[in-house]
N, C-alpha and C positions, 0 to 999 in steps of 0.2 A: 873505249867506246870512243863513236865519232862524231865532233859535230859538222854541218858540211861539206863529209868528204877527209876531212881533218881528226887526224888522233889529237883526240885528249886524252890528259891525263886527270884522274880520278883521283883523290883524299878524301877519305870518310873521318870522321873526328870524332867519340862521345865526350863532351864535352859537359858535364852537370848536368844538368833536364834537360839537353838542347844533343842537336848530332849537329856539327859543321861539316860541311864539304867541301870543300878546294878542287876547283878547272884550273889546269892548266894549257894553254896553246902553247906545245913545247916549239910551232916555229916562229914564234915572236916571245916568249915567255911573259905569259902575260900571264898576269895566276888575280886566279876570282873566287869569291867565299859565298856560301850559303850561310843560314843557320835555321834548321827547319826544328821540326817537333821529333820523336824518337816514333813514334806511333808512325809515323811518315813512312812509305813502301825505299827500300833501296833502290829501287829506279824509280820513283819521284822525285825525289831528293837528288838525283845524278840528273837528271832530266831538268828540272830547272838553275841549277849550275850551270850547263850547257847551255842552256837559252839565254845565262846573262853575258857567259863568257862572248857569244856570239851576239847579242846585244853591245856591250863595250870594244869589238873588235870593229863591229862594222860602226859604230859613233866616232871611233878612233879614226877609220880610216874617211869615213866624208870628211870628218876637220882637217885630217893634210890635203883633200884633195884642193879645200879654198886656197 
């Protein structure tokens, strides 16, 4: 899956009554995770994880620019 033109690695795990989605940026090694309901579609879970990864990457880049 890609976010902002970059490759993003995704792992989806069932944890009890929830689903944990891990998104990793292979360029930086930055890893984020979200937890969602099993009733959510896989695509929605992936999209939310990629959005969070993009947010954290942007926040990291703006803090380095200061």
